[in-house]
C-alpha positions as CSV (number, residue, x, y, z in Angstrom):
1,M,-105.2,-26.9,114.7
2,R,-104.8,-30.2,115.4
3,Y,-101.6,-32.7,114.2
4,A,-101.7,-35.8,113.8
5,I,-98.4,-37.8,113.7
6,V,-98.5,-41.5,111.9
7,A,-96.0,-44.0,111.5
8,T,-95.5,-47.7,111.2
9,T,-92.5,-49.4,112.9
10,I,-91.6,-52.9,113.2
11,Y,-89.4,-52.0,116.3
12,K,-89.4,-51.0,119.6
13,G,-90.2,-47.5,119.0
14,E,-87.8,-45.4,120.5
15,F,-88.1,-42.5,118.3
16,I,-91.1,-41.8,120.1
17,D,-89.3,-40.5,123.5
18,S,-87.4,-38.2,121.1
19,Y,-90.8,-37.0,119.6
20,Y,-92.6,-36.6,123.0
21,E,-89.3,-34.8,124.2
22,H,-89.1,-33.0,121.1
23,L,-92.8,-31.2,121.5
24,V,-92.5,-30.7,125.0
25,R,-89.5,-28.5,124.5
26,N,-91.2,-26.8,121.9
27,G,-94.8,-26.1,123.7
28,D,-96.5,-28.4,121.5
29,I,-97.4,-31.5,122.9
30,E,-101.0,-30.8,123.5
31,K,-101.6,-30.2,119.8
32,V,-100.7,-33.7,118.5
33,N,-102.5,-37.0,118.6
34,F,-99.8,-40.0,117.2
35,Y,-101.0,-42.9,115.7
36,I,-98.1,-45.9,115.9
37,V,-99.3,-48.8,113.7
38,G,-97.6,-51.9,114.7
39,D,-97.6,-54.9,112.3
40,I,-97.6,-58.5,113.3
41,N,-93.8,-58.5,114.5
42,T,-93.6,-55.4,116.5
43,P,-92.3,-56.0,119.9
44,E,-94.3,-55.2,122.5
45,D,-92.1,-53.1,124.0
46,C,-93.4,-50.3,121.3
47,R,-96.8,-50.7,123.0
48,S,-95.6,-50.5,126.3
49,R,-93.7,-47.0,125.3
50,V,-97.0,-45.6,123.8
51,D,-99.0,-46.2,126.9
52,K,-96.5,-44.9,129.2
53,Y,-97.8,-41.4,127.3
54,R,-101.3,-42.1,126.8
55,K,-101.2,-42.6,130.5
56,Q,-100.5,-38.8,130.9
57,G,-103.7,-38.0,129.0
58,L,-102.3,-37.9,125.9
59,P,-103.8,-39.1,123.0
60,W,-101.4,-41.0,121.7
61,Y,-102.4,-44.6,120.0
62,Y,-100.6,-47.8,119.4
63,L,-102.9,-49.7,117.1
64,G,-101.5,-53.2,117.4
65,T,-103.3,-56.3,114.8
66,Q,-106.5,-56.1,117.2
67,E,-107.2,-52.4,116.8
68,Q,-106.4,-52.8,113.3
69,D,-108.8,-55.4,112.4
70,E,-111.6,-53.7,114.5
71,F,-111.1,-50.7,113.1
72,L,-111.3,-51.6,109.4
73,K,-114.4,-53.7,109.8
74,P,-117.2,-51.5,108.2
75,F,-114.4,-51.9,105.4
76,P,-113.8,-55.6,104.5
77,E,-112.7,-55.2,100.8
78,L,-110.5,-52.5,101.6
79,A,-109.1,-54.3,104.9
80,S,-108.4,-57.6,102.5
81,E,-105.7,-55.4,99.9
82,I,-104.0,-53.8,103.3
83,P,-101.4,-56.4,103.4
84,W,-99.6,-57.8,107.3
85,N,-95.8,-57.5,107.0
86,S,-96.2,-54.3,105.1
87,D,-95.8,-50.3,105.6
88,N,-98.9,-50.8,103.7
89,R,-100.3,-50.3,106.9
90,R,-99.7,-46.6,107.4
91,N,-103.2,-46.4,105.8
92,V,-104.8,-47.6,108.8
93,G,-103.5,-44.7,110.8
94,F,-104.2,-42.1,107.9
95,L,-107.7,-43.3,108.2
96,M,-108.1,-42.9,112.0
97,A,-106.7,-39.7,111.9
98,Y,-108.9,-38.6,109.4
99,R,-112.1,-40.1,111.4
100,D,-110.7,-38.2,114.2
101,K,-110.9,-35.2,112.3
102,C,-107.1,-34.2,112.9
103,E,-106.9,-31.0,110.3
104,A,-103.0,-31.4,109.9
105,I,-101.8,-35.8,109.3
106,I,-98.1,-35.9,109.1
107,S,-96.5,-39.2,107.9
108,I,-92.6,-40.3,109.4
109,D,-91.2,-43.5,109.0
110,D,-89.6,-44.6,112.4
111,D,-86.0,-43.6,111.5
112,N,-86.8,-40.0,111.2
113,Y,-85.8,-38.0,113.9
114,P,-86.7,-34.3,115.4
115,K,-84.0,-31.7,115.4
116,S,-83.5,-29.0,118.4
117,S,-82.8,-26.6,115.4
118,W,-86.0,-27.2,113.4
119,P,-89.4,-27.5,115.4
120,F,-91.3,-29.9,114.4
121,I,-95.0,-28.5,114.1
122,K,-93.9,-25.1,113.2
123,G,-92.6,-26.3,110.4
124,H,-95.5,-28.1,109.2
125,S,-97.9,-24.8,110.5
126,S,-98.5,-23.5,106.9
127,L,-100.6,-27.0,106.2
128,G,-104.4,-25.1,104.9
129,R,-102.9,-21.6,105.2
130,E,-102.2,-19.0,102.0
131,F,-98.9,-18.3,101.8
132,S,-96.5,-16.5,99.5
133,L,-93.0,-17.5,98.8
134,P,-90.5,-18.0,96.5
135,T,-90.9,-20.6,93.6
136,V,-89.2,-23.5,92.4
137,Q,-90.0,-24.7,89.2
138,G,-86.8,-26.9,88.0
139,D,-87.0,-27.8,84.6
140,A,-89.4,-29.6,81.9
141,G,-91.6,-29.5,84.8
142,W,-89.5,-31.6,87.3
143,F,-87.6,-30.0,90.4
144,N,-84.9,-31.9,92.6
145,I,-85.3,-31.3,96.2
146,C,-82.0,-32.9,96.9
147,S,-80.4,-29.5,95.3
148,L,-81.6,-27.4,98.6
149,M,-79.2,-29.7,101.0
150,D,-75.9,-29.8,100.9
151,V,-74.2,-33.4,99.6
152,K,-71.1,-34.7,100.2
153,C,-70.4,-38.3,98.6
154,D,-68.3,-39.6,100.9
155,T,-67.5,-42.7,98.9
156,L,-66.4,-40.5,96.4
157,G,-65.0,-37.6,98.4
158,V,-66.3,-34.7,96.8
159,G,-69.9,-32.7,96.8
160,G,-72.1,-33.6,93.9
161,I,-75.9,-33.6,92.2
162,V,-78.3,-36.3,93.8
163,Y,-81.9,-37.2,93.1
164,P,-84.7,-38.2,95.5
165,R,-86.2,-42.2,95.1
166,G,-88.7,-42.0,93.0
167,F,-87.1,-39.2,90.3
168,P,-87.2,-40.0,86.9
169,Y,-84.2,-40.9,85.1
170,A,-85.4,-39.8,82.0
171,R,-85.7,-36.4,83.4
172,R,-82.8,-35.7,85.6
173,S,-80.8,-33.0,84.4
174,P,-78.9,-30.4,86.9
175,A,-81.5,-28.1,85.7
176,C,-84.2,-29.6,87.7
177,S,-82.4,-27.7,90.5
178,K,-83.4,-24.2,89.3
179,T,-84.6,-22.2,92.2
180,S,-86.5,-18.7,91.7
181,S,-86.9,-15.0,93.2
182,D,-90.4,-15.0,91.8
183,I,-92.7,-14.9,94.7
184,S,-96.5,-16.7,94.0
185,T,-99.1,-17.0,95.9
186,G,-101.5,-20.2,97.2
187,I,-103.1,-22.4,100.0
188,V,-100.4,-24.9,101.3
189,A,-102.4,-28.4,100.6
190,V,-98.8,-30.5,101.6
191,N,-95.8,-29.6,102.9
192,V,-92.6,-31.8,102.4
193,G,-90.0,-31.1,104.7
194,L,-86.1,-32.9,104.1
195,W,-83.7,-35.0,105.9
196,S,-80.5,-34.4,107.0
197,G,-78.2,-37.3,107.4
198,D,-79.1,-40.0,105.1
199,P,-81.2,-38.7,102.2
200,D,-83.8,-40.8,100.8
201,V,-81.9,-41.6,97.3
202,D,-82.3,-44.9,96.0
203,A,-80.1,-47.9,96.1
204,A,-78.1,-47.2,92.9
205,T,-77.2,-43.9,94.0
206,R,-76.2,-45.4,97.3
207,L,-74.5,-47.9,95.7
208,V,-72.0,-45.8,93.4
209,N,-72.1,-42.3,95.8
210,G,-72.5,-43.2,99.5
211,C,-73.7,-39.7,100.0
212,S,-74.9,-37.6,103.2
213,T,-76.7,-34.3,103.5
214,S,-77.0,-31.3,105.6
215,E,-79.6,-28.1,104.9
216,K,-78.4,-25.3,103.0
217,F,-81.9,-23.8,101.9
218,T,-83.0,-20.6,103.7
219,S,-86.3,-20.0,102.8
220,D,-89.0,-22.2,102.1
221,Y,-90.6,-22.5,98.5
222,L,-93.5,-23.2,96.8
223,L,-93.5,-25.8,94.1
224,A,-94.9,-24.0,90.9
225,E,-98.0,-24.8,89.7
226,G,-97.9,-27.7,87.2
227,S,-94.0,-29.1,88.2
228,I,-93.6,-32.3,89.9
229,I,-91.4,-33.9,92.8
230,P,-91.0,-37.2,94.8
231,V,-93.1,-37.1,97.6
232,N,-91.8,-40.1,100.1
233,S,-93.3,-40.9,103.6
234,Q,-91.0,-39.1,105.5
235,N,-91.8,-35.9,106.9
236,T,-94.6,-35.5,104.7
237,G,-97.7,-33.1,106.0
238,L,-101.1,-32.8,104.2
239,I,-104.3,-31.4,105.2
240,R,-107.3,-33.5,106.2
241,E,-109.1,-32.3,103.2
242,A,-106.4,-34.2,101.1
243,V,-107.0,-37.1,102.3
244,P,-108.8,-39.4,99.7
245,A,-106.0,-38.9,97.6
246,Y,-103.3,-39.9,100.0
247,Y,-103.6,-43.4,99.4
248,Y,-100.3,-45.6,100.4
249,V,-100.5,-47.6,97.4
250,K,-99.6,-51.5,98.0
251,M,-96.5,-53.2,96.9
252,G,-95.1,-56.7,96.9
253,Y,-96.0,-57.8,93.7
254,D,-93.8,-60.1,91.6
255,I,-93.0,-59.2,88.2
256,K,-90.8,-60.5,85.7
257,G,-88.8,-62.6,88.7
258,M,-88.6,-59.3,90.4
259,K,-90.5,-58.2,93.0
260,L,-92.0,-54.7,92.6
261,D,-91.4,-52.5,96.2
262,R,-90.4,-49.7,97.8
263,F,-92.4,-47.4,95.9
264,G,-95.6,-47.6,97.2
265,D,-95.2,-44.2,98.9
266,I,-93.7,-42.6,96.0
267,F,-96.8,-43.7,93.5
268,S,-99.0,-42.0,96.4
269,G,-97.1,-39.1,96.5
270,F,-97.4,-38.7,92.5
271,F,-101.2,-39.4,92.5
272,L,-101.8,-37.0,95.8
273,Q,-99.9,-34.3,93.8
274,K,-102.2,-35.0,90.7
275,C,-105.1,-34.1,92.9
276,V,-103.3,-31.1,94.6
277,Q,-102.9,-29.5,91.0
278,A,-107.2,-30.4,90.2
279,K,-107.8,-28.4,93.5
280,R,-105.2,-25.5,92.2
281,Q,-103.6,-25.9,95.9
282,R,-100.1,-25.5,96.6
283,I,-97.2,-27.8,97.5
284,K,-94.6,-26.4,100.4
285,I,-91.1,-27.7,100.0
286,G,-88.2,-27.3,102.9
287,S,-88.9,-27.0,107.1
288,P,-88.7,-29.1,109.2
289,V,-86.0,-30.7,108.5
290,L,-85.5,-34.4,110.0
291,E,-82.4,-36.6,110.7
292,H,-83.1,-39.5,108.8
293,R,-80.7,-42.1,110.5
294,R,-81.1,-45.2,108.5
295,S,-81.8,-48.5,109.8
296,L,-79.8,-51.0,108.4
297,H,-80.4,-52.5,104.5
298,N,-78.9,-54.6,102.1
299,L,-78.4,-52.4,99.0
300,Y,-78.5,-55.1,96.3
301,K,-81.9,-56.3,98.1
302,D,-83.1,-52.7,97.8
303,L,-81.9,-52.3,94.1
304,W,-83.7,-55.4,92.8
305,N,-87.0,-54.3,94.7
306,E,-86.5,-51.0,93.7
307,L,-85.6,-51.6,89.7
308,V,-89.3,-52.2,88.9
309,G,-90.2,-49.1,90.3
310,M,-87.7,-47.4,88.5
311,V,-88.5,-48.2,85.1
312,I,-92.4,-47.6,85.8
313,I,-91.8,-44.0,86.7
314,D,-90.1,-43.6,83.3
315,D,-93.2,-45.2,81.4
316,I,-96.0,-43.6,83.8
317,L,-94.6,-39.9,82.6
318,P,-97.5,-39.1,79.7
319,L,-99.6,-39.7,82.6
320,L,-98.2,-37.6,85.6
321,E,-97.8,-34.5,83.6
322,T,-101.0,-34.6,81.9
323,P,-103.8,-32.6,84.3
324,L,-106.5,-33.5,85.6
325,S,-109.6,-31.9,85.6
326,Q,-109.8,-28.8,87.4
327,S,-112.1,-30.2,90.6
328,A,-114.3,-29.0,93.6
329,N,-112.9,-31.7,96.1
330,Y,-109.9,-34.4,96.5
331,G,-112.1,-37.6,96.3
332,S,-113.7,-36.5,92.7
333,A,-110.0,-36.1,91.7
334,M,-108.7,-39.0,93.0
335,L,-111.5,-41.1,91.2
336,E,-110.9,-39.2,88.2
337,L,-107.1,-40.3,88.7
338,S,-108.3,-44.0,89.1
339,G,-109.9,-44.0,86.0
340,K,-106.9,-42.8,83.9
341,I,-104.4,-44.9,85.4
342,E,-106.8,-47.9,84.8
343,E,-107.3,-46.5,80.9
344,W,-103.4,-46.1,80.8
345,S,-102.1,-49.5,81.5
346,V,-104.3,-51.6,80.0
347,D,-102.7,-51.3,76.7
348,R,-99.5,-50.9,78.0
349,Q,-96.6,-52.7,75.8
350,G,-93.0,-53.0,76.4
351,F,-90.0,-54.5,79.3
352,L,-91.5,-55.4,82.0
353,W,-95.1,-54.9,80.8
354,E,-97.2,-58.3,80.6
355,D,-100.4,-59.2,82.1
356,S,-99.5,-59.6,85.9
357,L,-98.2,-55.5,85.6
358,R,-101.3,-54.5,83.8
359,D,-103.4,-56.5,86.5
360,Y,-101.3,-54.8,89.2
361,F,-102.7,-51.2,88.5
362,K,-106.1,-52.0,87.8
363,N,-105.9,-53.3,91.4
364,V,-104.4,-50.1,92.3
365,S,-107.7,-48.4,90.6
366,R,-109.7,-50.2,92.4
367,N,-108.2,-49.7,95.7
368,I,-108.3,-46.0,94.9
369,R,-111.8,-46.0,94.8
370,L,-112.1,-48.2,98.0
371,W,-110.1,-45.7,99.7
372,V,-112.0,-42.8,98.8
373,E,-115.1,-44.4,99.6
374,A,-113.6,-45.6,102.9
375,C,-113.3,-41.9,103.4
376,R,-116.3,-41.1,102.5
377,Q,-118.0,-43.2,105.0
378,L,-115.8,-41.9,107.5
379,N,-116.4,-38.3,106.6
């Protein structure tokens, strides 16, 4: 299997060296394409770091502004919807890996580091294969993946329950941590690896708890059919077939004086899951574990950027919890979902719901169609 690792960065790319050393140590270096998607402000040091490995004959690519513009020329409408100065640029890396026919595509963030005790490629090697594993179901169709980690709330000095960023507040319950010894079987389309150190929780949780995590699970799990989890851009792998359903949703819209941001990966992860369910394939949770060395953030700014998304997630529950039609392919499932998103949003009323937010979801629906069409052309 050919693996692609895709990341965006506006820094020098020190994490790239860690992946090189880890992949060499585990005998996986020849299996991996690496796509580093730069932005306008990414230092030239990052390109130099990638070029050092490319000169060794490795298919490792730094995509600067010129390379990205050239690649997107056949897709001008989609290109206009991928803004600069945004982690939305990772869409270019996904499409390029798809074009290059990598069978498994893994999204990481630039503050995710491999751990010697968790071979990275081995952890994602379940992709595309049939597995029989214990099942997690949670409560009311929602499972809390943070329950698989030991959580310490530094501010409080105790352990506790936390929920991943994007977990709807309307569904939070201790029962969402429920696992089962029941074995289920399915083809793994998405592999959700976890993170030690600084977990991916929302800014509200960080401000109150200041939590850290370490792994405690001893087995990977399959997510029960019909259950849902937030899926972010950190340590998430998917099969090539599913890329038409993995559009990273554009952020940055002004809604009632706030900015909708930091939920592009969460929306894309929910939409991907809907299509996995329609394809009757499965999601695996657990290995590999990466170390999340979170870069410095202003948590009040993060909260300001996340609040709109937090409200929308609770509003969108009826759509997320209603199955799509069974589908023969991911592109068809994603197009059906596009129509349902637009239909759902057009008459929405309530807090935050004004024309700007309804127009935003109309734009999301249009961009999904452009994404599916780009995948069709590249295929």
